[in-house]
C-alpha positions in Angstrom: -17.4 -23.3 -38.1 -20.0 -21.9 -40.5 -20.0 -18.1 -40.9 -23.5 -17.8 -39.4 -22.4 -19.8 -36.3 -19.3 -17.6 -35.9 -21.5 -14.4 -36.1 -23.9 -15.9 -33.6 -21.0 -16.8 -31.2 -19.5 -13.2 -31.5 -22.9 -11.6 -30.8 -23.5 -13.9 -27.8 -20.0 -13.2 -26.4 -20.5 -9.4 -26.8 -23.9 -9.6 -25.0 -22.4 -11.7 -22.2 -19.5 -9.3 -21.6 -21.8 -6.3 -21.6 -24.3 -8.0 -19.3 -21.4 -8.9 -17.0 -20.2 -5.2 -16.8 -23.8 -3.8 -16.6 -24.7 -6.3 -13.8 -21.8 -4.9 -11.7 -22.3 -1.2 -12.6 -26.1 -0.8 -12.5 -25.9 -0.5 -8.7 -24.0 2.7 -9.1 -24.9 6.0 -10.9 -23.3 6.0 -14.4 -23.4 9.7 -15.4 -23.1 11.4 -12.1 -19.3 11.7 -12.0 -17.2 13.2 -14.8 -13.5 12.5 -15.4 -11.2 14.2 -12.9 -8.9 15.4 -15.7 -9.3 16.4 -19.4 -6.5 14.1 -20.6 -7.0 10.5 -21.7 -7.5 8.2 -18.7 -4.6 5.8 -18.7 -4.0 3.9 -15.5 -0.8 3.0 -13.7 -2.7 1.3 -10.9 -6.2 -0.2 -10.6 -8.7 -0.5 -7.8 -8.1 -3.4 -5.5 -4.6 -4.0 -6.7 -2.5 -5.9 -4.2 -0.1 -3.5 -2.4 2.1 -3.8 0.7 -0.3 -4.7 3.6 -3.3 -3.2 1.8 -5.5 -3.1 -1.3 -5.2 -0.1 -3.6 -8.3 1.9 -2.8 -8.6 3.9 -6.0 -7.3 4.3 -9.6 -3.9 5.8 -10.3 -4.2 8.0 -13.4 -1.1 8.7 -15.4 -0.2 12.4 -16.0 2.3 11.9 -18.8 5.1 12.1 -16.3 4.3 15.7 -15.7 2.8 17.8 -12.9 0.4 20.7 -13.1 -2.6 19.3 -14.9 -6.0 20.7 -13.8 -8.0 18.5 -11.5 -11.7 18.9 -11.6 -14.4 18.2 -9.0 -16.1 15.2 -10.6 -19.4 16.2 -9.2 -20.9 19.0 -7.1 -20.5 19.0 -3.4 -18.3 20.5 -0.6 -14.7 20.0 0.5 -15.1 17.9 3.7 -11.5 17.1 4.4 -8.0 18.4 3.5 -5.0 16.3 4.5 -1.4 17.5 4.0 1.5 15.1 4.8 4.9 14.4 3.6 3.8 10.8 3.2 0.8 8.8 2.1 -1.5 10.7 -0.3 0.7 13.9 0.2 -1.6 16.8 -0.5 -5.1 15.4 -0.7 -8.7 16.8 -0.8 -11.9 15.0 -0.1 -15.2 16.2 -1.6 -18.5 15.0 -0.2 -21.4 14.8 -2.7 -25.2 14.9 -2.1 -25.7 11.5 -3.6 -24.0 9.7 -0.7 -20.5 9.4 -2.1 -17.2 11.1 -1.4 -14.4 11.5 -3.9 -10.7 11.6 -3.0 -7.9 13.3 -5.0 -4.3 12.5 -3.9 -0.7 13.4 -4.6 -1.6 16.9 -5.6 0.9 19.7 -6.3 -1.3 22.5 -5.0 -4.9 23.5 -4.8 -6.9 26.2 -6.5 -6.9 29.7 -5.0 -10.0 29.2 -2.9 -8.8 26.0 -1.2 -5.1 27.0 -1.1 -5.8 30.3 0.7 -8.1 28.5 3.2 -5.4 25.8 3.8 -2.5 28.2 4.2 -4.4 30.3 6.7 -4.9 27.2 8.9 -1.3 26.1 8.4 0.0 29.5 9.6 -2.4 29.5 12.5 -1.2 26.1 13.7 2.4 26.7 12.5 2.5 23.3 10.8 2.9 22.1 7.2 1.3 18.7 8.1 -2.3 19.3 8.9 -5.7 17.7 8.7 -8.8 19.9 8.3 -12.5 19.2 8.2 -14.3 22.3 6.7 -17.9 22.9 7.4 -20.3 22.0 4.4 -20.9 25.8 3.9 -17.2 26.8 3.8 -15.8 25.3 0.6 -18.6 24.4 -1.9 -17.6 23.2 -5.4 -19.4 22.8 -8.6 -19.1 19.8 -11.0 -16.2 20.5 -13.3 -14.7 23.2 -11.1 -10.9 23.3 -10.9 -10.0 22.3 -7.4 -6.3 21.5 -7.7 -3.3 20.6 -9.9 -1.7 17.2 -10.3 1.6 16.5 -8.6 3.8 13.8 -7.0 3.5 14.6 -3.3 3.5 12.0 -0.6 6.7 10.0 -0.2 8.7 8.9 -3.2 6.0 8.6 -5.8 6.0 9.6 -9.5 3.6 12.1 -11.0 0.0 10.8 -11.1 -3.4 11.4 -9.7 -4.8 9.0 -7.1 -8.6 9.1 -7.5 -11.2 7.4 -5.3 -14.9 7.1 -4.9 -16.0 6.1 -1.4 -19.4 5.6 0.3 -19.6 8.6 2.6 -21.3 6.5 5.3 -18.6 4.2 6.5 -15.9 5.3 4.0 -16.1 2.1 1.9 -14.0 2.5 -1.3 -15.7 1.3 -4.5 -14.2 0.6 -7.9 -14.5 3.9 -9.8 -14.9 2.1 -13.1 -18.3 0.9 -11.9 -19.5 4.5 -12.0 -18.9 4.8 -15.8 -15.3 6.0 -15.6 -14.2 3.4 -18.1 -10.7 2.8 -19.5 -10.2 1.2 -22.9 -9.3 -2.4 -22.3 -9.0 -5.2 -24.9 -6.3 -7.1 -23.3 -6.7 -10.4 -21.4 -5.2 -10.9 -18.0 -1.8 -12.7 -17.8 -1.2 -15.7 -15.6 2.6 -16.1 -15.1 3.1 -18.8 -12.5 1.2 -21.6 -10.8 1.9 -23.0 -7.4 0.3 -25.9 -5.6 -0.1 -26.0 -1.8 -0.5 -29.1 0.5 -3.2 -28.0 3.0 -3.5 -31.0 5.3 -1.2 -33.0 7.5 -1.0 -35.9 5.1 -1.2 -34.0 1.9 1.6 -34.1 -0.7 2.1 -32.8 -4.2 4.8 -34.5 -6.3 6.2 -36.0 -3.1 6.5 -32.6 -1.5 4.8 -31.5 1.7 5.9 -27.9 0.8 4.3 -25.6 -1.8 5.6 -26.4 -5.2 5.7 -24.7 -8.6 3.8 -26.4 -11.4 4.8 -25.9 -15.1 2.2 -24.3 -17.4 2.2 -23.7 -21.1 0.0 -21.8 -23.7 -2.7 -23.6 -25.7 -3.8 -22.8 -29.2 -6.8 -20.9 -28.0 -4.7 -18.4 -26.0 -5.4 -20.0 -22.7 -3.1 -22.2 -20.5 -2.7 -25.8 -19.4 -0.6 -27.1 -16.5 1.3 -30.4 -16.2 -0.6 -33.1 -14.6 -0.5 -32.7 -10.8 0.1 -35.9 -8.8 -1.2 -35.3 -5.3 -3.0 -36.7 -2.3 -5.0 -35.1 0.5 -6.3 -31.6 0.8 -4.6 -29.2 -1.7 -5.0 -25.7 -3.1 -3.6 -23.5 -5.9 -2.2 -20.0 -6.2 -1.3 -17.9 -9.2 0.9 -14.9 -10.0 -1.2 -12.9 -12.4 -1.8 -9.3 -13.6 -3.9 -7.3 -16.0 -3.2 -4.6 -18.5 -5.3 -1.9 -20.2 -4.9 -0.4 -23.6 -2.2 2.3 -23.9 -0.1 1.2 -20.9 2.4 -1.5 -20.0 1.8 -1.4 -16.3 1.1 -4.7 -14.6 -2.2 -3.9 -12.8 -4.4 -6.0 -10.5 -7.1 -8.5 -11.5 -10.8 -7.7 -11.1 -11.8 -11.3 -10.3 -10.3 -14.7 -9.9 -12.3 -17.9 -9.7 -11.5 -21.6 -9.4 -13.7 -24.4 -10.7 -13.4 -28.1 -9.8 -14.8 -30.4 -12.4 -17.0 -27.5 -13.7 -18.2 -26.4 -10.3 -17.2 -23.0 -8.9 -15.7 -23.5 -5.4 -13.7 -20.2 -5.1 -14.2 -16.7 -6.3 -13.1 -13.2 -5.3 -13.7 -9.8 -7.0 -12.8 -6.3 -6.1 -16.0 -4.4 -6.5 -15.4 -2.8 -3.0 -13.8 -3.5 0.3 -13.5 -2.0 3.8 -10.3 -0.3 5.0 -10.6 -2.2 8.3 -10.2 -5.6 6.6 -7.3 -4.6 4.3 -4.7 -6.3 6.6 -6.1 -9.7 5.6 -4.4 -9.3 2.3 -1.5 -11.1 3.8 -3.6 -14.2 4.0 -4.8 -13.8 0.5 -1.3 -13.9 -0.9 1.5 -16.4 -0.1 3.2 -14.0 2.3 6.4 -16.0 2.8 6.9 -16.3 -1.0 6.4 -12.5 -1.4 8.9 -11.7 1.4 11.5 -14.0 -0.1 11.0 -13.4 -3.8 9.0 -10.1 -4.1 6.4 -11.9 -6.2 2.8 -12.0 -5.1 1.1 -15.4 -5.4 -2.6 -15.0 -5.0 -4.1 -18.0 -3.3 -7.2 -19.6 -4.8 -8.4 -20.8 -1.5 -9.6 -19.1 1.7 -7.5 -19.5 4.8 -9.7 -20.2 8.0 -8.8 -16.8 9.6 -9.2 -14.7 6.5 -12.2 -12.4 7.0 -12.1 -10.5 3.7 -15.5 -9.6 2.3 -14.3 -9.7 -1.3 -14.8 -13.5 -1.4 -17.9 -15.2 -2.7 -18.4 -17.7 0.1 -21.3 -19.7 -1.3 -19.4 -23.0 -1.6 -18.3 -24.8 1.5 -15.0 -26.0 -0.1 -13.6 -22.4 -0.1 -11.1 -23.5 -2.8 -9.8 -26.5 -0.9 -9.6 -29.6 -3.1 -9.7 -33.1 -1.5 -7.7 -35.5 -3.7 -8.3 -39.2 -3.4 -6.0 -42.0 -4.6 -6.8 -43.1 -8.1 -9.3 -40.3 -8.9 -8.9 -37.8 -11.7 -10.0 -34.1 -11.4 -9.9 -31.0 -13.6 -9.4 -27.6 -12.1 -9.9 -24.4 -14.0 -8.6 -21.0 -12.7 -10.2 -18.1 -14.5 -8.7 -14.6 -14.3 -10.9 -11.7 -15.5 -10.9 -8.0 -15.8 -13.8 -5.6 -15.5 -14.4 -5.6 -19.3 -14.9 -9.4 -19.4 -11.5 -10.2 -20.9 -10.4 -13.5 -19.4 -7.7 -16.1 -19.3 -8.3 -19.7 -18.3 -5.7 -22.1 -16.8 -6.6 -25.8 -16.8 -5.0 -28.1 -14.3 -5.4 -31.9 -14.6 -5.0 -33.7 -11.3 -4.4 -37.4 -10.6 -4.8 -38.8 -7.0 -1.6 -40.7 -6.2 -0.2 -41.6 -2.8 3.6 -41.3 -2.9 6.3 -41.2 -0.3 7.3 -37.6 0.8 10.8 -36.7 -0.2 10.5 -33.0 0.5 9.1 -32.8 4.1 7.7 -29.7 5.8 10.3 -28.5 8.3 9.8 -26.2 11.3 12.6 -25.0 13.6 11.7 -26.0 17.2 12.7 -23.3 19.7 12.1 -22.5 23.4 9.5 -19.8 22.4 6.3 -21.4 21.2 3.7 -18.8 20.2 0.0 -19.6 20.5 -2.0 -17.4 18.2 -5.1 -17.2 20.4 -3.2 -16.3 23.6 -1.0 -13.5 25.0 2.7 -14.4 24.6 5.7 -12.7 26.3 9.3 -13.7 26.2 12.5 -12.1 27.6 16.2 -12.6 27.0 19.3 -10.6 28.0 17.5 -7.3 28.7 15.1 -7.6 25.7 11.4 -8.4 26.0 8.8 -9.1 23.3 5.1 -9.1 24.1 2.6 -10.3 21.6 -1.1 -9.6 22.3 -3.7 -12.2 21.6 -4.3 -12.8 17.9 -1.2 -10.9 16.8 -0.5 -13.9 14.5 -2.9 -16.0 12.5 -1.4 -19.4 13.3 0.7 -21.0 16.0 4.5 -21.3 15.4 7.9 -21.4 17.2 9.5 -18.0 17.5 13.1 -17.6 16.6 14.2 -15.1 19.3 17.8 -14.3 20.1 20.0 -11.5 21.4 23.5 -11.4 19.9 26.7 -10.4 21.6 26.8 -7.1 19.6 23.3 -6.3 21.0 21.4 -6.9 17.8 18.1 -8.7 18.4 16.5 -11.2 16.1 12.7 -11.4 16.3 12.1 -14.3 13.9 12.2 -13.8 10.1 10.0 -11.3 8.3 8.2 -14.1 6.5 5.1 -14.4 8.8 2.3 -11.9 8.6 1.1 -10.1 11.7 -2.5 -9.0 12.3 -1.6 -6.6 15.2 1.4 -4.7 16.5 3.5 -6.1 19.3 5.8 -4.5 21.9 9.6 -4.8 21.8 11.3 -3.4 24.9 15.0 -2.8 25.6 16.5 -2.4 29.1 18.7 0.7 29.2 19.9 0.7 32.8 23.5 0.5 31.8 23.4 3.7 29.7 24.1 7.1 31.2 21.6 9.9 31.1 23.4 11.6 28.3 23.7 8.4 26.2 20.0 7.7 26.6 19.2 11.1 25.0 20.8 9.9 21.7 19.6 6.3 21.8 16.9 5.0 19.5 15.5 1.6 18.4 16.5 0.7 14.9 15.1 -1.8 12.5 17.4 -3.3 9.9 15.8 -3.2 6.4 16.7 -6.3 4.5 19.0 -7.1 7.4 21.5 -4.4 6.3 20.3 -0.8 6.6 19.2 0.5 10.0 16.2 2.9 10.1 14.6 4.7 13.0 11.6 3.0 14.6 9.3 5.0 16.8 10.9 4.9 20.2 9.1 5.6 23.5 11.5 6.4 26.3 10.8 5.4 29.9 13.1 5.7 32.9 15.0 2.4 32.4 13.4 1.0 29.3 12.8 2.0 25.7 10.1 0.4 23.7 8.5 0.4 20.3 5.2 -1.0 18.9 5.8 -2.6 15.6 4.3 -5.0 13.0 7.8 -5.9 11.7 9.8 -9.1 12.3 13.5 -9.3 11.8 16.6 -7.6 13.2 16.5 -4.8 15.7 19.0 -2.9 17.8 19.6 0.0 20.1 21.8 2.5 18.3 23.4 5.8 19.2 23.4 8.9 17.1 25.4 12.0 18.2 25.7 13.6 14.8 23.4 16.5 14.0 21.6 16.9 10.7 23.1 19.1 7.9 21.5 22.3 6.6 22.9 23.8 3.3 21.3 26.6 1.3 20.5 25.4 -2.2 19.7 28.5 -4.3 21.0 31.4 -2.3 23.9 32.6 -0.1 24.2 34.5 3.1 23.8 38.3 2.7 22.4 38.0 -0.9 19.7 40.2 -2.5 16.7 38.0 -3.3 14.3 40.5 -4.7 13.7 38.5 -7.9 13.4 35.1 -6.1 10.0 33.3 -5.8 11.3 30.5 -3.6 14.0 29.8 -1.0 15.4 26.2 -1.2 17.4 24.6 1.6 18.9 21.1 1.6 18.5 19.1 4.8 19.8 15.7 5.6 20.4 13.3 8.4 22.7 10.2 8.1 21.3 7.8 10.7 18.2 8.3 12.9 16.4 10.5 10.3 14.8 13.9 10.5 12.1 14.3 13.1 11.1 17.9 12.7 12.1 21.3 11.1 11.1 24.9 11.7 11.7 28.0 9.7 11.4 31.7 10.7 12.0 35.0 8.9 12.4 38.0 11.3 11.1 35.8 14.1 7.9 34.8 12.3 7.1 31.2 11.5 7.2 30.4 7.7 5.6 27.5 5.9 8.4 25.2 4.7 7.5 22.3 2.4 9.8 19.3 2.3 10.5 17.8 -1.1 11.5 14.3 0.0 12.6 13.1 -3.4 15.1 16.0 -3.8 15.9 16.4 -0.1 15.2 20.1 0.3 12.8 22.5 2.0 11.3 25.3 0.0 9.5 28.5 1.0 7.2 30.6 -1.2 7.8 34.4 -0.7 4.2 35.0 -1.7 3.1 33.6 1.6 4.1 36.6 3.8 4.5 40.3 3.3 7.9 41.3 4.6 8.6 44.7 6.0 11.8 46.5 5.1 14.7 45.2 3.1 17.0 43.3 5.5 15.7 40.0 6.9 16.9 37.3 9.2 16.4 33.7 8.2 16.5 30.9 10.8 16.1 27.2 10.1 16.2 24.6 12.9 16.3 20.8 12.1 16.1 18.0 14.7 16.7 14.3 14.2 15.1 11.4 16.0 18.0 11.1 18.4 17.6 14.7 19.7 20.4 16.2 17.8 19.6 19.7 16.6 21.2 21.9 13.9 20.5 25.6 13.5 21.2 27.7 10.3 21.1 31.4 10.4 21.4 33.8 7.4 20.6 37.3 6.4 19.1 38.3 3.0 17.9 41.4 1.4 14.6 41.9 -0.5 12.6 44.9 -1.7 
């Protein structure tokens, strides 16, 4: 190519990429929000990333594997919500801004003095660590750039990072923060790892298979990909396992957009500019759910299932990603993965229409429990009842339902997505009153490890509402939790101590609640889930005298209670 043509091509590509980015971002203010931290913005998670049963609603900003970085209000406004939990976002603050947007800051270690004192006052009033507050607009006003908190790792078993969101205040719709000018250096193309082909009609087959099948792909000289020729007939679709990376990080993040073209015509596209929380559950129709549950790999479908109501799709073409393959015809499919900076990877798939005998048929186990997706379904066996509301499932199927001799109950396999919760009920007439106090419904994770499932106890029945399929059982737990002091001993002088630390643990049903008191007054105990201990900050309360009585009470989900008492001295 002549040098002037190469220069022309480079300028054209540069303009195209910038027009693409500008076209998405010009809807949103570009200079209104500043960075939430004064360290380089490197991401461990991107907006719209595929997560378990939901899309990631913000950006996860790395904090160099440390805690305690200053978090700034990214624009002026007022604290409209504070949510404190051992799970989810952990310690989180929401700031509402006058331009119609709300920013969210999650997994925080602690807040600045103004917010922290407001929070602790409310926690002591309600005698609860977990709390949700909605301050009035006049109570906690903040300026752009004001320190509001410090980064942490609260909320379940997460590493140190900041979760940052920008939402539309009216309706709480999360929007990609990068579209507001919070850019991250990105010169890397998305990566497409795997390609799968899906027969989508009764007569369809791909390489003599009526089941989804993996298609080999290889790199081309221009850095893109090409697949082996696909021999198929009937209605088919494709799916890919793909990810994106930004500069400065090795994390496998989500794609911004994915589109499919058939003979040059776009028939499928999605992009994650924004979405609604209420539609997140449809992510299980966007991915190959069965493949994910079996192999822990997300295959993103390049076709739209009939019951999928996600708004992230571009629905301008009636084909919706479905490809009708006719005997003897040739087709060319292109799947294009892009990031927000316009970096893209293209996978070309040649298709030849060919009718072949099916050697790998689609198989379904026929049972006595047919489930109709658009109807209420209820089945009972040996004292166990399952009740599925209308539209619990997306498609009809036969339920694999059985009660074993040992009392464990099989509710199908966890390879089918659910749109709603269903009710699982156990008859407990044969248990004594004392036994019932310590009974709970357990779900077996990966069919091995039982974990407590929220159990509602009626007179002769226990039930749970769940969106899980798999193995369940009624289990008994008569063993109380353990409470062991971590950094002090009974009758010790603690004048120089800032914190009390107490290890708590339960071996089966799990810890339901805990309470701490000093000299009969409730104290704020924070539970470090990752390290398994409670800790108390002596700065919270002014203690009178030198001798003090400590009392910790921990209860598990089977009504077993353990009490720990100690005396300490403090000037």
